[in-house]
Each structure stands twice: as C-alpha cells, then as structure tokens.
N, C-alpha and C positions, 0 to 999 in steps of 0.2 A: 710405966714409961714403957714403950716396944725395946726388945733386946734384937741386935742385928744379925746378921747368922752366924757370925763368928764365936759372939757372945754365949749363941744360942748353943752352938759345937762345945766349947767350952763346958757348959754346965751338965751337957748330957754326959760327957766323958771326964767329969774330975774325979767320979772314984773309979776309975778304971786305972790299973797299975801294969804301965806297957811292959814291965822290964820281967812281967812274969808270963806274957802270952810271948809266941810266937809267932814267926810272920804266916803262916798257915792257921791260928788262931784268927790272926786279923785277916787278911786278904782272901784265904782259902775258901771251901766251899763249907756250908755254914759259919762261917766266919763272922767275926763283928760288921765288918763292913756291909755282907749278904742281910744281915739279920738285921743292921743299923735302917738299909735302902727298904727291907719288906715291911717293918713299923712304919716308917714314913708313906709309902705309900696306901699300905693298909688305912693309916690314920686320914691321909688325905681323901681317900676313897667313903669313908666313913663323913667326913665331914661334904662332903658333895651329898652324903645321901640325906641328912640333916637338910643342908641347904635345901634339896628336890623337894622333902616332903614337907616342912617349914616349920617343924620343929623337934625340940631334943630328942634323945633317944632316951626312954622308960617315959615320957610324958603321953600325957590322953592326946589319941591324934584322932581327927574324924575326917574317914576315909580312908585313903590308902595310908598302909604301915608297912615298918619294916617286917622283912619277912626269911630270916636267918641268912646264911653267907652260902656261897658254892666256892671250890678253890679253881684256881687255873694256873699252869706252870711260866713262867714270862723269864725270857731270856732277857740278862742287861750283860755289861760293858762287864761284870764282878761274877760271871758262871748266871745258872739258874736257879730261878728262887721262885716259891710257891705260895700265892698270894690269896687273902678271904676276901673274894668281894662282896659286899653285901647287897641283899635283892630287897625290892617292892613288892608289896601283895600285886597292885595288879601288872607289876614286871613293865613298869615304865620306867625306869632307872637307866639311864646312860651316862657309865663312867665318863669323866673326860680325861683323867689322867693317865689311865688305860682305857681304851675302848674298847666295845667288843670284839671279839674276835682278833684284836691284835696282841701276836704272841710272840713280840719282841718292843725293846724302849727303841723311842728314835735316835738315841747316840750309840746305839747299838749297830742300825744300819749306816749311820758316817764309819764306823772302823771298815766296814767291810767296803763301802764305796773308796773307802781313802787306799785300801790293799789293791781292789781291783785299779784303781788310776795308778797305781807303779807298778803294774803290770802282772801282778799276782792272777794263775789262774783260780776257776773258781774250786778245783781239786786242793790246790796250795791254802785259799783261805779257807776252807773245810778243816784242815791239816792244823793249822794255825792257831783259828778258834777255838779247837780240840783242846790243840796241845798250852796253849797260854790259858783259858779262861773256865776249860773243862766241859765244852758246851758242845755238843752233835748239833748240826745244823746241815740240811741236804744242800746239795750242791744245784737244786731249783731254787732254796728259798734263796743264795746267795745270787743267782741267776735273776728271779723277780727284784730282791732290790737292786738289784745295777741297771735290769731293764726300767725298775720306776723314774730313774733318772737321767735313760737316752736322750726322750724329750727335751731336755730341758739343755741336755749336754748339743744335741744337733742344733737347737734353736742359736746358744751361744755361738755356734763355730760358723753360723748361717749368719751371723749379724750384719748389718752393712759398716762399713770400716770406713771414717773420715778420711777426706780424701791429705790431708796432711798432718804428722805425726811430729810434734816438736821435740829435738834428741837435742838433750845438752851433755859433753863431753867434758870431761873434769879428769886431768893430769897432772902431775908433777913428780920431781925430784925432790928427793930431800942429800943436802949437801950440810958438809959443817964449815961455818965461816964465824969468824972472829968480830964477837961485839963489844965495844969497850974491856978488853982483854980478856974478855969471856968466850970459849966456842960454844957455841950454841947448833941443832941445827935447825935447818934454816929450808922450807919448800918454795921450789923454785918452778 
C-alpha cells in the first residue's frame, strides 16, 4: 500500500524530539530542513541514475556504469546546500531535479521575482536574501532571473483586450430590523 506525503513526513519525523531543538537547529544553516532537503534531492538523483543506467546500484552492469559523485552548491529558499551528484562513466547522465549548471531551485527564482514585482531594487533583494536565508547572491543573478520573465510580462501586457468586460457591483447597508419580536441585522 502506497503512503501519501503526510504519512511519509510523519514516518520520517517520528523519532525527532522537537522540544529539544532550537528554531536555529530546525530552520537555520545545516538545520533539519536543509539536511532533509539535501537527502531528498540526493536520493532523487540516485533514483534518476538508476533509471538512466537501467540497473540498481551494486548490480552487474554491461557498458555504462556509476563513476563516483561530484559536489555542487545549490541555493534554496532555506539557504545554500551542498549536494552530491552521481556520475556515470560515459558522462551521459543529465539529472532532471537539478540540471547541469543549475545553481538554484526554481522556487528560489519565484521569491526573487515576487520581491522584484513588489518594487524592491536588486540591491534590496540581495540584502533581503542574505539576511533571511543566509545566501549571498550577486545583483547580476537577480537581474538575470528577472530578465528571464520580462518577455512573458511584455507579452501579457501587450495581449489583445476584449471589447467588453462584464462588471457586477454589489452593495448593501446593514440595518437592524424587527422580525417576529426579535431584532436582527438585515442587508438592504
């Protein structure tokens, strides 16, 4: 029987005594959330490698086979984590969860775009990310992330508008009224 996400999370955390942990040990640098993220990403990448090669680890292979790991730092919304990426002998493995040359999770990009849309400058965003997530990013990175979506923004802004848009206005005033000897609020 397959477990749902909530059951999996409960199983993973069943032995954790949260009363003994500080907030920093849970969400801080090298905290529980970062370690869990690292383990999940690495496990997913190993599963991708198994799928790519067509056999389980330590099985007899024909042709291409596992060839160690390389480390890479990735920026997440919970800070920077260092992950181990499996390699294959022929160099054909292209992970999908974190692609080659990818330095940050897409969800991290969403946070940058959200702050930029609220009018924050690239320097403000840089300072905010460093203060909140402990991640140093360059203003160039922030500009690159926001420039990636500018094409979509311009396309959305220049889309053709419908000639007529229906609008419904609803308004009421609430007054007290007597019904069957009881006072009740009524909208008029």
